[in-house]
TORKOL-4160 file (C-alpha; in steps of 0.2 Angstrom, whole numbers, padded with zeros to 4 digits, m for minus):
89
<pt num="1" X="m0017" Y="m0143" Z="m0302"/>
<pt num="2" X="m0003" Y="m0148" Z="m0313"/>
<pt num="3" X="0012" Y="m0137" Z="m0312"/>
<pt num="4" X="0017" Y="m0127" Z="m0327"/>
<pt num="5" X="0034" Y="m0133" Z="m0332"/>
<pt num="6" X="0037" Y="m0118" Z="m0343"/>
<pt num="7" X="0035" Y="m0107" Z="m0328"/>
<pt num="8" X="0046" Y="m0117" Z="m0317"/>
<pt num="9" X="0060" Y="m0117" Z="m0331"/>
<pt num="10" X="0059" Y="m0099" Z="m0337"/>
<pt num="11" X="0051" Y="m0090" Z="m0322"/>
<pt num="12" X="0035" Y="m0082" Z="m0330"/>
<pt num="13" X="0018" Y="m0088" Z="m0336"/>
<pt num="14" X="0016" Y="m0097" Z="m0352"/>
<pt num="15" X="0002" Y="m0094" Z="m0365"/>
<pt num="16" X="m0009" Y="m0107" Z="m0357"/>
<pt num="17" X="m0006" Y="m0103" Z="m0339"/>
<pt num="18" X="m0023" Y="m0101" Z="m0330"/>
<pt num="19" X="m0032" Y="m0113" Z="m0342"/>
<pt num="20" X="m0033" Y="m0127" Z="m0329"/>
<pt num="21" X="m0040" Y="m0116" Z="m0316"/>
<pt num="22" X="m0052" Y="m0108" Z="m0328"/>
<pt num="23" X="m0059" Y="m0125" Z="m0333"/>
<pt num="24" X="m0060" Y="m0130" Z="m0315"/>
<pt num="25" X="m0071" Y="m0114" Z="m0312"/>
<pt num="26" X="m0082" Y="m0118" Z="m0327"/>
<pt num="27" X="m0085" Y="m0136" Z="m0320"/>
<pt num="28" X="m0090" Y="m0128" Z="m0304"/>
<pt num="29" X="m0102" Y="m0116" Z="m0313"/>
<pt num="30" X="m0092" Y="m0101" Z="m0309"/>
<pt num="31" X="m0091" Y="m0094" Z="m0327"/>
<pt num="32" X="m0086" Y="m0076" Z="m0322"/>
<pt num="33" X="m0071" Y="m0082" Z="m0312"/>
<pt num="34" X="m0066" Y="m0092" Z="m0327"/>
<pt num="35" X="m0067" Y="m0077" Z="m0338"/>
<pt num="36" X="m0057" Y="m0067" Z="m0326"/>
<pt num="37" X="m0043" Y="m0080" Z="m0324"/>
<pt num="38" X="m0041" Y="m0085" Z="m0342"/>
<pt num="39" X="m0052" Y="m0075" Z="m0355"/>
<pt num="40" X="m0048" Y="m0086" Z="m0369"/>
<pt num="41" X="m0055" Y="m0101" Z="m0361"/>
<pt num="42" X="m0072" Y="m0099" Z="m0370"/>
<pt num="43" X="m0065" Y="m0098" Z="m0388"/>
<pt num="44" X="m0054" Y="m0113" Z="m0384"/>
<pt num="45" X="m0069" Y="m0123" Z="m0378"/>
<pt num="46" X="m0079" Y="m0118" Z="m0393"/>
<pt num="47" X="m0064" Y="m0124" Z="m0404"/>
<pt num="48" X="m0064" Y="m0141" Z="m0394"/>
<pt num="49" X="m0082" Y="m0143" Z="m0398"/>
<pt num="50" X="m0079" Y="m0139" Z="m0416"/>
<pt num="51" X="m0065" Y="m0152" Z="m0418"/>
<pt num="52" X="m0075" Y="m0165" Z="m0410"/>
<pt num="53" X="m0090" Y="m0161" Z="m0421"/>
<pt num="54" X="m0078" Y="m0162" Z="m0436"/>
<pt num="55" X="m0071" Y="m0179" Z="m0430"/>
<pt num="56" X="m0089" Y="m0186" Z="m0428"/>
<pt num="57" X="m0096" Y="m0178" Z="m0444"/>
<pt num="58" X="m0083" Y="m0174" Z="m0456"/>
<pt num="59" X="m0087" Y="m0161" Z="m0469"/>
<pt num="60" X="m0079" Y="m0146" Z="m0478"/>
<pt num="61" X="m0090" Y="m0133" Z="m0470"/>
<pt num="62" X="m0085" Y="m0139" Z="m0453"/>
<pt num="63" X="m0067" Y="m0140" Z="m0457"/>
<pt num="64" X="m0067" Y="m0122" Z="m0464"/>
<pt num="65" X="m0076" Y="m0116" Z="m0449"/>
<pt num="66" X="m0064" Y="m0124" Z="m0437"/>
<pt num="67" X="m0049" Y="m0116" Z="m0447"/>
<pt num="68" X="m0056" Y="m0099" Z="m0444"/>
<pt num="69" X="m0060" Y="m0103" Z="m0426"/>
<pt num="70" X="m0043" Y="m0109" Z="m0423"/>
<pt num="71" X="m0036" Y="m0093" Z="m0430"/>
<pt num="72" X="m0047" Y="m0083" Z="m0419"/>
<pt num="73" X="m0043" Y="m0093" Z="m0404"/>
<pt num="74" X="m0024" Y="m0092" Z="m0406"/>
<pt num="75" X="m0026" Y="m0073" Z="m0409"/>
<pt num="76" X="m0037" Y="m0071" Z="m0393"/>
<pt num="77" X="m0025" Y="m0082" Z="m0383"/>
<pt num="78" X="m0010" Y="m0071" Z="m0389"/>
<pt num="79" X="m0019" Y="m0055" Z="m0385"/>
<pt num="80" X="m0024" Y="m0060" Z="m0368"/>
<pt num="81" X="m0006" Y="m0067" Z="m0365"/>
<pt num="82" X="0002" Y="m0050" Z="m0370"/>
<pt num="83" X="m0011" Y="m0041" Z="m0359"/>
<pt num="84" X="m0007" Y="m0052" Z="m0344"/>
<pt num="85" X="0012" Y="m0049" Z="m0347"/>
<pt num="86" X="0011" Y="m0031" Z="m0349"/>
<pt num="87" X="m0001" Y="m0026" Z="m0335"/>
<pt num="88" X="0003" Y="m0039" Z="m0322"/>
<pt num="89" X="0022" Y="m0037" Z="m0322"/>
């Protein structure tokens, strides 16, 4: 796995720490472990699919959906990050 430069410089996890391991779990078919490691991986993957869809089939409906999905993903990543910092440290 690639090291987290933020964690090396600052000393604590960044908002994306765990995403790499969660993706590796998903690729191995271990969806529950991915959820435990990084709960925001699923909204993030749906966002990636939405962005790829928008690139392949541009349209206003898809763009509006992706904006809402990006906001939801950012909020979920922030909530899980705060939860991790609050209850792990």
